[in-house]
Every structure is written in structure tokens, then in C-alpha cells.
C-alpha positions in Angstrom: 102.4 -2.1 202.1 98.9 -3.4 202.6 97.0 -4.2 205.4 96.8 -7.7 204.9 100.7 -7.7 205.6 100.5 -6.7 209.4 102.4 -9.0 211.8 100.0 -11.8 213.4 101.2 -11.1 216.8 100.0 -7.8 216.7 96.5 -8.8 215.6 96.8 -11.4 218.5 97.7 -9.1 221.0 94.8 -6.9 220.0 92.4 -9.7 220.0 93.5 -10.8 223.9 93.5 -7.3 225.0 90.0 -7.0 223.9 88.8 -10.1 225.4 90.2 -9.5 228.8 89.0 -5.9 228.7 85.6 -7.3 228.2 86.1 -10.1 231.0 87.1 -7.3 233.3 84.1 -5.2 232.3 81.7 -8.0 232.7 83.4 -9.1 236.4 83.2 -5.5 237.4 79.5 -5.3 236.2 78.9 -8.5 238.3 80.6 -7.4 241.3 79.1 -4.1 241.4 75.8 -5.3 241.0 76.5 -8.1 243.5 77.7 -5.0 246.2 74.6 -2.9 245.6 72.2 -5.8 246.3 74.2 -7.1 249.4 75.2 -3.6 250.4 78.9 -4.6 250.7 81.6 -3.5 248.4 83.8 -5.1 246.0 87.0 -5.6 248.1 85.1 -8.1 250.1 84.6 -10.6 246.7 88.1 -10.5 245.6 91.0 -10.9 247.9 93.6 -8.2 247.5 96.0 -10.0 246.1 94.1 -11.6 243.4 92.7 -8.0 242.4 96.2 -6.7 242.3 97.1 -9.2 240.2 94.3 -8.9 237.6 94.9 -5.1 237.9 98.7 -5.5 236.6 97.9 -8.3 234.0 95.2 -5.7 233.0 97.9 -2.8 233.0 100.5 -5.3 231.0 98.0 -6.0 228.3 97.3 -2.1 227.9 100.7 -1.5 227.5 101.2 -4.0 225.0 98.0 -2.6 223.1 99.6 0.6 223.2 103.4 -0.5 222.0 101.4 -2.5 218.9 99.8 1.1 218.2 103.1 2.8 218.2 104.6 0.2 216.3 102.2 0.5 213.6 102.7 4.3 213.4 106.3 3.7 212.9 105.7 1.2 210.4 103.3 3.4 208.6 106.0 6.3 208.6 108.6 3.8 206.8 106.1 2.6 204.2 105.3 6.1 203.4 109.1 6.7 202.8 109.3 3.8 200.8 106.4 5.1 198.7 107.9 8.5 198.2 111.1 7.1 197.1 109.7 4.8 194.4 107.7 7.9 192.9 110.7 10.2 192.8 112.3 7.3 190.9 109.4 7.1 188.6 109.3 10.7 188.1 112.9 11.0 187.4 112.3 8.3 184.6 109.3 10.2 183.3 111.6 13.4 183.2 114.1 11.8 181.2 111.5 9.9 179.0 109.6 13.4 178.1 113.0 15.0 177.7 113.8 12.8 174.8 110.6 13.4 173.4 110.9 16.8 173.4 114.3 16.6 171.6 112.5 14.5 169.1 109.9 16.8 168.7 111.8 19.7 168.3 113.8 17.9 165.5 110.5 17.2 164.3 109.3 20.7 164.1 112.6 22.0 162.5 112.0 19.6 159.6 108.3 20.3 159.3 108.9 24.1 159.1 111.8 23.5 156.3 109.0 21.1 154.5 106.3 24.3 155.1 108.8 26.7 153.6 109.2 24.7 150.8 105.4 23.9 150.2 104.9 27.5 150.4 107.5 28.2 147.8 106.2 25.8 145.5 102.6 27.0 146.1 103.8 30.5 145.1 105.3 29.4 141.9 102.1 27.4 141.1 100.0 30.2 142.0 102.3 32.7 139.7 101.8 30.3 136.9 98.2 29.7 137.4 97.7 33.7 137.7 99.6 34.3 134.4 97.3 31.2 132.8 94.2 33.1 134.3 95.1 36.7 133.0 96.1 35.5 129.7 92.6 34.2 129.0 90.7 36.5 126.4 87.5 35.9 127.9 85.9 37.9 130.8 86.3 36.0 133.8 85.3 36.5 137.5 85.4 34.2 140.4 82.3 34.3 142.6 81.7 33.5 146.3 78.9 31.8 147.8 76.9 34.8 147.9 77.7 35.2 144.0 79.8 38.1 144.5 83.0 38.9 142.8 86.1 38.1 144.5 88.5 37.9 141.7 88.6 39.3 137.8 91.2 38.6 135.3 92.9 41.2 133.4 90.5 41.1 130.1 87.6 41.8 132.4 89.2 44.8 134.4 90.2 46.2 130.8 86.7 45.7 129.3 85.4 48.0 132.4 87.9 50.5 131.8 89.9 50.1 134.9 86.9 49.2 137.5 89.4 46.9 139.4 89.0 46.2 142.9 86.0 48.5 142.9 84.2 45.7 141.2 85.0 43.3 143.9 82.1 42.5 146.3 79.5 43.5 143.4 77.7 40.9 141.3 78.7 40.2 137.9 75.6 42.1 136.6 76.1 45.1 139.2 79.8 45.2 138.4 79.3 45.6 134.3 76.4 48.0 135.0 78.3 50.1 137.6 75.7 49.4 140.5 75.0 47.1 143.2 72.5 45.0 142.0 70.2 43.0 144.3 71.6 39.3 144.6 67.9 38.0 144.4 67.3 39.8 141.4 70.8 39.4 139.6 70.0 37.8 136.4 73.4 35.6 136.8 73.3 35.3 140.4 70.0 33.2 140.0 72.1 30.9 137.5 73.7 29.2 140.4 70.7 28.6 142.6 70.3 24.9 141.4 74.2 24.4 141.5 74.4 22.9 138.0 76.4 24.7 135.2 74.5 27.2 133.1 75.1 29.0 129.9 73.3 32.2 128.3 73.5 34.6 125.8 73.0 38.1 126.9 73.4 41.8 125.6 75.1 44.1 127.6 74.0 47.9 127.1 77.3 49.2 129.0 79.7 46.7 127.1 77.7 47.6 123.9 78.1 44.0 122.9 76.4 40.6 123.0 78.2 37.9 125.4 78.0 34.4 126.0 77.7 33.9 129.6 78.6 30.6 131.6 78.4 29.9 135.2 79.9 26.7 137.1 79.7 25.9 140.4 83.3 25.3 142.2 83.1 22.1 144.8 86.1 21.0 147.2 87.3 17.5 147.4 84.5 16.7 149.4 81.8 18.3 147.2 81.1 21.0 148.9 80.1 24.5 147.0 82.4 27.2 147.8 82.0 29.8 144.9 81.8 29.7 141.2 83.6 30.7 137.7 81.5 33.3 135.8 82.9 33.2 132.3 81.8 36.0 129.4 82.9 35.7 126.1 82.6 38.5 123.6 80.3 37.3 120.7 79.4 40.8 119.1 81.1 40.0 116.0 79.4 36.8 115.6 76.1 38.0 116.3 76.7 40.9 114.0 77.2 38.6 111.2 74.1 36.7 112.3 72.0 39.9 112.1 73.5 40.9 108.6 72.9 37.5 107.1 70.0 36.4 109.1 71.5 33.6 110.6 74.6 32.4 112.2 75.8 30.0 114.8 77.3 30.2 118.5 80.8 29.9 118.5 81.6 30.8 121.8 83.8 28.6 123.9 84.2 28.5 127.5 87.2 30.2 129.1 87.8 29.9 133.0 90.1 30.8 135.6 90.6 30.2 139.2 91.8 31.6 142.2 92.1 30.4 145.5 91.2 31.9 148.9 94.2 33.0 151.1 95.6 31.2 153.8 95.4 32.4 157.4 99.0 33.8 158.7 100.7 31.0 160.6 100.4 30.7 164.1 103.7 30.7 165.9 102.6 27.7 168.1 103.6 24.2 166.9 100.1 23.1 166.7 98.9 25.9 164.7 101.9 25.8 162.3 101.5 22.0 161.4 97.5 22.8 161.1 98.6 25.6 158.5 101.2 23.5 156.8 98.5 21.1 156.2 95.9 23.8 155.0 98.8 25.1 152.5 99.4 21.6 151.0 95.5 21.1 150.8 95.0 24.3 149.2 98.0 23.8 146.7 96.3 20.5 145.8 93.0 22.4 145.4 94.5 24.9 143.2 95.7 22.1 141.0 92.4 20.4 140.9 90.7 23.8 140.3 93.2 24.5 137.4 92.7 21.5 135.8 88.7 21.5 136.2 88.8 25.0 134.5 90.7 23.8 131.7 88.7 20.7 131.5 85.6 22.8 131.2 86.6 24.5 128.2 85.3 23.3 124.8 88.6 24.2 122.8 91.4 21.6 122.8 94.0 23.2 125.0 97.6 22.4 125.4 100.2 24.2 127.6 103.8 24.2 126.3 107.2 25.2 127.8 109.7 27.7 126.5 111.1 24.8 124.5 107.7 23.6 122.9 107.4 20.6 124.9 103.5 19.8 126.0 103.5 19.8 129.8 99.8 20.1 130.1 96.3 19.1 128.3 92.7 19.5 129.1 90.1 16.9 128.8 88.7 18.1 125.1 92.4 17.8 124.0 92.3 13.9 125.2 88.7 13.4 124.2 89.7 14.4 120.6 92.7 12.5 120.6 90.6 9.4 121.6 88.1 9.9 118.9 90.7 10.3 116.1 92.8 7.2 117.3 95.8 9.3 119.0 95.8 7.3 122.2 99.5 7.7 123.0 100.8 7.9 126.4 99.8 10.8 128.0 98.0 12.1 125.1 101.1 13.9 123.9 102.3 15.6 127.2 106.2 15.2 126.7 106.2 15.5 123.3 107.7 18.5 121.4 104.5 20.3 119.6 106.7 22.4 117.2 108.6 19.0 116.1 105.3 17.1 115.5 103.9 20.0 113.3 106.9 20.5 111.2 106.7 16.7 110.7 103.0 16.4 110.0 102.2 14.7 106.8 98.2 14.1 107.0 95.4 16.5 106.0 97.0 19.5 108.0 100.5 19.2 106.2 100.2 22.3 105.0 98.9 24.5 107.8 100.9 22.5 110.5 104.2 24.0 109.4 102.6 27.3 109.6 101.3 26.7 113.1 105.1 25.6 113.9 106.4 29.0 112.8 103.5 30.9 114.4 104.8 29.0 117.8 108.4 29.9 117.4 107.4 33.5 116.9 105.2 33.7 119.6 108.0 32.2 121.8 110.5 34.8 120.6 108.0 37.6 121.1 108.1 38.4 117.5 104.5 38.3 117.8 101.9 38.6 120.6 99.5 36.0 119.2 99.0 33.7 116.3 95.6 32.3 115.0 95.1 29.9 111.6 91.8 28.3 110.5 92.4 25.1 109.0 90.2 22.0 108.0 90.7 18.5 109.7 89.6 15.2 108.2 88.2 13.1 110.7 87.0 9.8 110.6 83.4 10.4 110.6 83.3 13.9 108.8 85.5 16.9 107.9 85.4 19.7 110.4 87.2 22.9 110.5 89.3 24.3 113.5 91.1 27.6 114.3 94.2 27.3 116.2 95.0 30.2 118.7 98.6 30.5 120.2 99.2 33.0 123.2 102.0 33.8 125.9 101.6 33.8 129.1 102.2 37.4 130.5 104.5 38.1 133.5 107.3 36.8 135.3 108.6 33.2 135.7 109.1 30.6 132.8 107.7 31.1 129.4 104.6 29.5 128.9 102.3 29.0 125.8 98.8 28.4 125.2 97.8 26.5 122.2 93.9 26.2 122.0 92.3 24.5 119.0 88.5 25.7 118.6 86.0 23.6 116.6 84.4 26.5 114.2 82.8 23.6 111.9 79.2 24.8 112.6 80.3 28.6 112.0 81.6 27.5 108.9 78.8 25.6 107.7 76.6 28.7 108.4 78.6 30.9 106.4 78.3 28.5 103.6 74.8 28.5 104.0 74.4 32.0 104.3 76.2 32.3 101.2 74.0 30.0 99.8 70.8 31.7 101.0 72.2 35.4 99.6 71.6 34.1 96.3 68.9 31.4 96.6 65.4 31.4 97.3 64.5 29.7 100.5 61.4 28.1 99.6 62.0 26.8 96.1 66.0 26.6 95.9 65.8 28.6 93.0 68.2 31.8 92.3 66.8 34.8 93.9 66.7 38.4 92.3 70.4 39.1 93.2 71.7 36.1 91.4 69.2 36.3 88.6 70.4 40.0 87.8 74.0 38.9 88.3 73.8 36.7 85.5 71.4 39.0 83.3 74.2 41.3 83.7 76.9 38.7 82.3 74.3 38.4 79.4 74.4 42.1 78.9 78.3 42.1 78.5 78.2 39.0 76.4 75.7 41.1 74.1 78.2 44.0 73.7 81.3 41.7 73.2 79.5 39.3 70.5 77.8 40.8 67.7 74.3 39.4 67.0 74.4 37.7 70.5 70.6 37.6 71.5 69.0 36.6 75.0 65.3 37.3 76.6 64.0 37.7 79.7 60.5 36.0 80.8 58.6 37.5 83.7 55.9 35.0 84.9 53.3 35.9 87.3 50.7 33.4 88.5 47.0 34.3 87.9 44.7 34.1 91.2 47.6 32.8 93.3 46.0 34.8 96.1 42.7 32.7 96.0 44.8 29.5 96.6 46.3 30.9 99.8 43.1 32.4 100.9 40.9 29.2 100.3 43.6 26.4 100.8 45.9 28.1 103.1 49.6 29.5 102.8 51.1 26.2 103.3 49.4 24.7 100.2 50.3 27.8 98.2 53.9 27.1 99.1 53.6 23.4 98.0 52.0 25.1 94.8 55.1 27.1 94.2 57.6 24.5 94.6 55.6 22.1 92.3 55.5 25.2 89.5 59.2 25.6 90.2 59.9 22.0 89.7 57.4 22.1 86.6 59.2 24.9 84.9 62.8 23.6 85.8 61.8 20.4 83.3 61.2 23.1 80.5 64.1 25.2 80.7 67.5 24.4 78.9 70.5 23.6 80.7 72.3 26.9 80.0 69.1 29.1 81.2 68.5 30.7 84.4 65.4 30.2 86.3 64.7 32.6 89.7 61.8 33.3 92.0 61.8 37.0 92.2 59.4 36.8 95.4 55.8 36.1 96.0 54.3 34.2 93.2 56.7 35.8 90.6 59.0 34.0 88.5 61.8 35.1 85.9 63.7 33.1 83.4 66.9 34.1 81.3 67.2 32.4 78.1 70.7 32.8 76.5 71.9 32.4 72.9 68.4 32.9 71.0 68.4 32.4 67.5 65.4 35.0 67.3 62.9 36.4 69.6 60.3 33.9 68.4 62.2 31.0 70.5 60.9 33.4 73.6 57.5 33.5 72.4 57.4 29.8 71.3 58.9 28.9 74.7 56.2 31.1 76.6 53.3 29.4 74.7 54.7 25.9 75.9 55.2 27.1 79.4 51.5 28.3 79.7 50.4 24.9 78.4 52.5 23.1 80.9 51.0 25.6 83.6 47.5 25.0 82.5 47.8 21.2 83.8 46.6 20.7 87.1 48.6 20.4 90.2 48.0 17.7 93.1 48.4 19.6 96.2 47.3 17.3 99.2 43.6 16.2 98.4 42.9 19.1 96.0 43.5 19.5 92.4 44.4 22.9 92.1 44.4 24.6 88.5 46.5 27.9 87.9 47.6 30.0 84.7 50.5 32.6 84.3 50.6 36.1 82.6 54.3 36.2 80.8 55.9 39.4 79.8 59.0 39.0 77.6 61.8 41.6 77.2 64.4 40.7 74.5 68.1 42.1 75.0 69.4 44.7 72.7 71.5 47.7 72.3 69.1 50.0 74.1 69.8 48.3 77.5 72.8 49.0 79.6 71.8 47.6 83.1 70.1 44.5 84.0 67.5 46.2 85.9 66.2 47.7 82.9 65.3 44.1 81.5 63.7 42.9 84.2 61.5 46.3 84.4 60.6 46.0 80.9 59.6 42.3 81.1 57.6 43.1 84.3 55.9 45.7 82.6 54.9 43.4 79.4 53.4 41.1 82.0 50.9 43.5 83.6 50.0 44.5 80.1 49.3 40.6 79.7 47.1 40.5 82.9 45.5 43.9 81.8 44.4 41.7 78.5 42.9 39.3 80.3 45.5 37.1 82.1 46.8 33.4 80.9 48.6 35.2 78.0 51.9 36.7 77.0 53.1 39.8 75.7 56.2 40.9 74.0 57.5 44.3 75.3 57.4 47.6 73.2 58.5 51.1 74.0 55.0 52.1 73.8 54.1 50.0 77.1 57.1 52.2 78.7 55.6 55.4 77.8 52.2 54.5 79.1 53.8 53.3 82.4 55.9 56.7 82.6 52.3 58.4 81.9 50.6 56.4 84.8 53.4 57.0 87.1 53.3 60.9 86.2 49.6 61.2 87.0 50.2 59.2 90.2 52.7 61.7 91.2 50.3 64.6 90.3 47.3 62.8 91.7 49.4 62.8 95.2 50.0 66.6 94.9 46.4 67.1 94.0 45.0 66.7 97.4 47.8 69.5 99.0 46.9 71.9 96.0 43.0 71.3 96.4 42.5 70.7 92.8 39.6 68.2 93.6 36.1 69.7 93.5 32.4 68.2 93.8 29.8 67.7 91.2 26.3 66.8 92.1 23.8 64.9 89.7 19.9 64.8 91.2 18.0 61.9 92.2 14.5 62.3 91.2 11.3 60.7 92.6 9.6 58.9 89.9 6.1 59.4 91.5 6.4 63.2 92.1 8.9 64.1 89.6 10.9 66.5 92.5 14.3 66.2 93.6 14.6 63.3 96.3 18.5 63.9 96.7 21.9 64.2 95.0 24.6 62.1 94.2 28.1 63.5 95.0 30.9 62.9 92.4 34.3 64.0 92.6 36.3 65.8 89.8 39.9 66.6 89.3 40.6 69.8 87.8 44.2 69.6 86.4 46.1 72.6 86.2 47.5 71.8 82.6 44.9 68.9 81.6 41.8 70.6 82.4 39.1 68.7 84.1 40.0 64.7 84.6 36.6 62.6 84.7 36.9 60.0 87.7 37.2 56.9 85.1 41.0 58.2 84.7 42.3 58.7 88.0 40.1 56.9 90.3 41.8 53.4 89.9 45.1 55.0 90.1 43.6 56.2 93.8 42.7 52.9 94.4 45.9 51.1 93.7 47.7 53.9 95.6 45.4 54.1 98.6 44.8 57.9 98.1 41.1 56.9 97.5 40.7 56.7 101.5 41.8 60.3 102.2 39.8 61.3 98.7 36.8 59.6 99.8 36.7 61.4 103.2 37.2 64.8 101.6 34.2 64.0 99.3 32.0 62.8 102.2 32.8 66.0 104.3 32.1 68.5 101.7 29.2 66.9 100.1 27.6 66.5 103.8 28.2 70.1 104.4 26.9 71.2 101.1 23.7 69.0 101.3 23.2 70.4 105.1 23.0 73.8 103.8 20.7 73.2 100.7 18.6 71.3 103.3 18.3 74.6 105.5 17.5 76.6 102.6 14.5 74.3 101.2 13.3 73.3 104.5 10.1 71.6 103.0 11.0 67.9 102.0 14.3 66.0 103.2 16.9 66.1 100.8 19.3 62.8 100.8 23.0 62.6 99.9 24.5 59.7 97.9 28.2 59.0 98.3 30.0 55.9 96.5 32.4 53.8 98.8 35.1 52.2 97.0 36.3 48.7 97.7 39.6 49.9 99.7 37.4 52.3 101.8 34.7 49.7 102.5 37.6 47.2 104.0 39.1 50.2 106.0 38.4 49.2 109.9 38.3 52.9 110.8 35.5 53.7 108.4 32.6 53.7 110.7 34.5 56.2 113.0 35.3 58.6 110.2 31.7 58.8 109.0 30.5 59.1 112.5 32.8 62.0 113.0 31.7 63.6 109.7 28.0 63.3 110.4 28.8 64.8 113.9 31.0 67.8 112.5 28.8 68.7 109.5 25.3 68.5 111.2 23.8 66.2 108.6 21.0 63.6 109.8 22.3 60.0 109.5 19.1 58.9 107.8 19.6 61.3 104.7 23.1 59.7 103.9 23.2 56.8 101.3 26.5 54.8 101.0 26.6 53.3 97.8 28.9 49.8 97.6 29.6 48.3 94.6 28.1 44.7 93.9 31.4 43.3 93.5 33.1 44.8 96.6 30.5 43.3 98.9 30.5 39.9 97.3 34.5 39.7 97.4 34.3 38.6 101.0 30.6 38.4 101.9 30.8 37.3 105.5 33.3 40.4 106.5 31.1 42.4 104.1 28.2 41.6 106.3 29.9 42.7 109.4 30.7 45.9 108.0 27.4 46.7 106.5 25.7 46.0 109.8 28.3 48.2 111.6 27.3 51.3 108.9 23.8 50.3 109.7 24.3 51.1 113.0 25.1 54.5 112.5 21.5 55.2 111.0 22.5 55.6 107.5 20.9 54.1 104.3 23.0 51.5 102.6 22.7 51.0 98.5 24.1 48.3 96.1 25.6 50.4 93.4 25.9 48.8 89.8 23.7 45.7 90.7 23.5 43.3 87.9 27.0 43.6 86.7 28.7 41.3 89.1 27.9 37.7 90.8 25.4 38.3 93.3 24.6 35.5 95.9 20.7 36.0 96.7 21.2 34.2 99.8 23.7 36.9 101.0 21.7 39.7 99.5 18.8 38.4 101.5 20.9 38.9 104.7 22.6 41.8 104.1 21.0 45.2 106.0 20.5 47.0 102.4 17.9 49.5 101.7 18.4 50.1 98.1 19.3 48.4 94.8 20.6 50.6 92.0 20.6 49.1 88.6 23.4 49.6 86.6 23.0 52.2 83.5 24.1 49.4 81.0 20.5 47.8 81.3 18.4 50.9 81.9 19.8 52.8 78.7 19.1 49.9 76.4 15.6 49.0 77.9 13.7 50.2 74.4 15.7 48.5 72.1 16.5 45.1 73.5 13.6 43.0 75.3 16.1 41.4 77.4 17.4 44.4 79.2 13.5 45.4 79.6 13.0 42.2 81.6 16.1 42.3 83.5 15.6 45.4 84.8 11.7 44.5 85.6 12.7 41.4 87.5 15.4 43.2 89.4 12.7 45.9 90.6 10.3 43.1 91.4 13.0 41.0 93.7 14.1 44.4 95.3 10.5 44.9 96.2 10.2 41.1 97.3 13.3 41.9 99.7 11.9 45.1 100.9 14.4 47.5 99.2 13.6 50.4 97.0 15.3 51.1 93.7 17.2 53.5 91.8 17.5 53.3 88.0 20.9 54.5 86.7 20.9 56.1 83.3 17.4 57.0 82.0 17.8 59.5 79.1 14.6 59.3 77.4 10.8 59.7 78.7 9.7 56.6 77.6 12.3 54.8 79.6 11.2 57.1 82.5 7.8 56.2 81.9 8.3 52.2 81.8 10.4 52.5 85.0 7.2 54.4 86.6 5.0 51.6 85.5 7.2 48.9 86.9 7.2 50.6 90.0 10.8 52.0 90.5 10.9 54.5 93.0 14.0 56.7 91.7 15.8 57.6 88.7 19.0 59.2 88.0 20.5 60.0 84.7 20.9 62.6 81.8 17.3 62.7 81.0 16.8 64.7 84.4 20.7 66.4 84.8 24.1 65.9 84.2 26.7 66.0 87.1 26.6 69.8 87.8 28.9 72.1 90.2 27.3 73.1 93.5 26.0 76.3 92.4 24.2 74.8 89.4 22.9 71.8 91.1 21.2 74.1 94.0 18.9 75.5 91.0 17.4 72.6 90.6 16.1 71.9 94.2 12.6 73.2 93.3 12.5 71.8 89.9 9.6 69.3 89.0 11.1 67.1 86.1 7.8 64.8 85.3 
């Protein structure tokens, strides 16, 4: 009860009592004050009866106030009892209500527990089915956590790693494959997840001994948070081997994925924890289904999952997209259809392959075969494509499930066709190559054996001075010229003939069914006329010619390579005869080639057998008549043929590269010999002249070799004269200038040999650091009979002196020739008038001889 409900009388009594108490207190104060002032007592002011009455009245009011307080106390007790009674009633109502709620909650708990158990059983079955799918994929698949470490591997990866199994868990993919805990920061696969995007890369794994297409895709939950990744590695070693063997291939690797969900924590015995666990289980089940779908959708192959009857129960995104692109947009994109029946009733472009696929599916379903695959061609709306269908069976317990995957191998097929074409055709001109040409040449040989009088010919064509086009206009222009030449030749040959590019600037033509050998000769003449016409290459008009060798098929040939060899031999004879011509092969050519090959083989052995020796021809000072030096000349002392002169074996040594070791041997031996003579003579310097071939002159290590030989032999560098032919210097004047400067830096003397026989550029000659000019013997030996030669020699001497060079006249044979050279101021002479080349012991006798 509230305080405002208190009775009015109680309040009134309280107020009156308070007022009377106040009045009494005021009267007492006044009486006491008056008594003190008058010196009397209170009884004198009030009469006793009045005072007594006042006291009684006051006591009554005080009793009334006391009774009011007592009544208020008992009223409060009664109110408290009423309130307690009301609280007890409300508590009883609440207890009853809560008891009812607890019963309801208990019933809900039992129902939710049953539902959770059912959800766990569904999850277990779904997880089993997923794990069977996961382990049936042939690719190497690993599930990674957010630290890029492996938490799950499929059976293919475990088998590939030879039972590594759980030992690989916790490692990175790279570390697992290589058997070590590779740091995350430097893991080649872990780095692919830094940006959270899909990545695909081809790698070669040494431990697995093969190439793999590695695909890493991030895994995200329903809210987009990254909680791991799928690492897929497909073995593409076979495809890589095909690419390496045929020099091109295509990447046919398709992604394979699997999924693995995190294990749920054990259910808590309390109600709230069990509810949370049930919700987690349901969310995990949904996430597992989403992950399975996303994993299948990540595959580029068209994948469908079949049940034990062949009905389609699931398809991936690639399957649906392929169906849309090709007009198959039925409900579910085939889900619910019996795939075996669809294949058996197929009437389209795949009507032959489809029944075979149906039979393959039945065999896999009945376990007759573990796997089935078949390649087939599919005619799409825009283009024809090739596919390979693979049917595999889920392993493990549970209902039978099959995976049907259609992989697009169109690019691989195209590359195979291209590789087959490239194997027999030239990539630049599109003509037949050597392999295809020899194959068709072999067919012509077989026809000549089967048909009496059957005649055919091989024309071997080599362009003249093609290197000049490459060097001047560039290789791109050279390629354009080859293409233009191929087109021009194709316009001339007959429909049944074969034109091939054998390599570089070499072509070959096979002419079948000729009347006589004259047909081949007439065609060669016509071809040379056509090739002599100008070619328009860019802004330039290019002229070329061809040397052609002709070999006519006959009874003497058994293999196509022999015919091509003889045509090649005839072509080289045409080049040797002046180029821009044709030659018919004969047996004499073959004998000459064999002789040359024999000489080349013997020349290679001559260095090992020490069959070379040095001769020395004196170089005489025309002013004193004394020997100023010697020119070292190499000779070959053949064990059977006797002494072989340089004119016979030096060209072969040049072509084979043997001239470089032979030249170094000559330089070393001659330097030692002249050094010994110099010490024996002691009075005048004795120079040594040594020829450098064009191949030696282009050798980048030449200066190092000469410097070493001078150091080892002790010959002063100023006494060594290196003779370089005019043609070798002018072949590439800028680079020759650089080489001459490097040689000059060694302190040696430089001489231009055979001057007057080539095409010198006086501007370059003035720039070259040359000390001497050597006039060719063809001018000197005919000075007396021909005035022109005498004027040429006199002009060369005058030119050399004007350029600050000394002159050596090669080949004087008479005293009058020597006298003419002395009159014109020529410094040195070298010829048979003084001495022929002599062995070292005989040449030493000339050291003190005075010839003039």
C-alpha cells in the first residue's frame, strides 16, 4: 500500500499533536522567561486546575499520537504479508510456466538431436562419395591451408610420391615433391597464392622425372574469405616429349581438382553447444557441396557423373557451357537422362563413336575394364573439334558412380597435323624437304627397276653469291629472295615433278618420266635464264644466278642418296668452272671427289705423323745483294706420293680448317730456325716472312698465338713479316683494318702479298698500317717482253713509296729483271734468280752469299 493511502484521521491527529506541543513549548518558554524576570515561579501564573487540565490534554494527545504510530506499524506488517502472498502466487505461476517451457525445450532438443544425427549421416555419405571422386581423379591433387601447406593429398599424388603419405602433410607442394621442408617464402608454388588469384604454370620436376602443369586456385567460403587452396598437377611428360621430338606441341593439360573439408569439433554435451555443432555440420555439408561443384566447375573438361544405371546425376560448368554453345539447352543440361541410351541412339556426326562409348561405359560399370577412353571428331556450328572421352569408376564402398569426361584435344590434333606437315616440308618456302624428296626419289628408283627404259633425273641447284645478299641486305631479305626463287622455279616445273629445298640456298628437282637426258639439260638452261632475271626485294632489285648439277637415274643406283650425292658433285664442278652454269655428272667427277676425300683424310693424319717440313727462300736486298731474310714455305712429305707442293693441299687445308694448326706449326718452327741463324750470323738482322691464310687472318685468337710464339722462340717481333693476300684484306676491309692494327701492336711488320692481282681500294690501302707491298710474280716475270707489265710494276713501286711502304718483287728470274727493279728503287727481290726454296740446312749456306 502506498503512503498516500494512509487514513486522514491519523494525519489530523499528528498535526494537532504537533500544534499543541508547539503551543505548550511556547507557553513554557514565556512563563519561564517571565518567572526569571519577576523572580517568581510558574505556578503563580497559571492556576493549578488549569495547569493540570493542560497537562492531561497534552498527555491525551501524546497517547493518541502513540496509538497512531502503533496502528501504522501493524498496518505496515499487514501490507508486507499481502505483498509476500502476491509474490508467492506470481512465483508459483512462473514455476509452472518455466516447467512447461522446459518440457517444450526437452522435446525440441530430442528432435534437433535426431535431425543432427541424420545430417551427420548424410554428410558422412556425401563425404564418402566426394572422397571416392577425389581419389579417382588421375591428376596429382593437394589441398593447401592458408599457410600454403598440404592438409590432404589424393591417391594419385600419394602413389606418385611412392608412399610418402601422411609424411607429406604439413609440407609445401614443392617440399613434398622434393622431400624437404621448403621455406614458404621461397616456395615456387606458395608464391602463386600471394595475390589470391588462379595461376597455372608448367614445371619440370626432377624427382618425378617429368613435366607437370601446375594449377593453384584459392578456396573461399560463402562470405568470400580465403581458407585454403587447391593444388593440381597434371603429368604432361608424354606431351612434352612429343613437343621435344617434333619441335612443337600443344599444352593439353586439363585441370583436376579435389576438395577436402575441415573436420568438425566434437559435439559438446550441453544443449547450446550441440545446437551450434549441428549448425556447423549443416554449413560444412553445404560448403562441401559447393566446393565439390566449384572443383568440378574448375575443370576445363566436360564432366558428368553417372549412377549405376547410367543416369546423369551431376554435370559441371564446362558441360553446361558446351551444351549451350551447341544448342543442347534441355532442362538440367542432361541431368536425369540415361547417358548410355543417349549414346546408343545417337544419329549425328558421332553416330559411329557414340555406340562404342556406350559399350565402354557398360564394361566399366560391370568392372570388365577399369577405364575406357576414345578419341572422336565433333562437328560444331563454327568448326570441327576433336575430343577424347574418358570413363572412370569411383573406387571404394557405396553406390557405383562413373565419371565421364570429354576433353578438348583439338589443338593437340592440329599440332600433330602441323608436325607431320613440318616433318616433310620446308618451313620457309613450304616446299618438300630432304626427307620427302628422298622418299619420292626412292619411288622413282623403284619405277625404273620395274619399268624398262624409265628415265628420270635429279637437278641439284645452288645459288651463286647468295651470302652477299644476306651480308648486304640482311637475312630477312635473303629469306624473301629464297621464297621468290622457289615460286619462280615452281612456275617452270611440270605437275608431276618434285621441287624441294634441301637447306640454305640449295634446291633440288626430281624430273620423272623423261624422254632422254637432253630434257634435263634443256630444263636446266631454261631455269638459269629465268633465275637470271632480276628479283624485286623491298626497295632493291637483286640479281642472282645458279650452279646446277644434273644426275640421271640408271642401273648403277640402288639408293636415292647416291643420286643426290652425284648431282651435288656435278653442281660443285659447275661452281668450279665459273658458276652460273650446269654440269652433267660423270664417273670421273666421283673419282676426283674420292681422291680429294682421301687427300683430306691423309692431310689430317699428316700433322700427327709429323710429315710436314719447312723450306726457306731468301729475300735479297737489291741495294747490297745480301740476304735480308727468308720466307718460310711449308711442304708435305707424303709417305707414298713423295713431296706434295702447297698448291695441292693448302686449298683443302683452308676448307677443312686444318690451315690454322698447320700455320701455327709453320710460324713456330720458322721463328726458332731464324732465331738460331740470327745468333749464328750476328752481324745483320735477318727477317722472317710467313704467309697468313684468309682463315687464319679471321681467327680472333691469332694475335695471342703470335705473341706466345714470339715469346717462346725469342725472335724479336720487328724481324717477323706477316704476309696477307690482297683478297683476304679486301674481303671485309673494316674488320681487316682492326685485325691489322692488333697485329701491328705486336711490333711485327705487315706485308700485302700478291699485290695487283685483286681489286684493291686505294683509300683503304692508304689507311691500313702496312709496311710492305709484294708485287705478284705474274707481273715481274714478264717485265722484259711486255711493256704493260713493266709499267704496272714501276707504277706499283712508285705508289708504295708515295704511301711510305717498301716493295718486294716476287719472281725475278734474270739479271735484267733485277737491274730494272733496282733502277726503279725496289728494295727487295725474291725469286729463282737468287734461289729456289731450300731445306733449312741448305738455306743456311746462303746467309753470307752476295748475289749482285
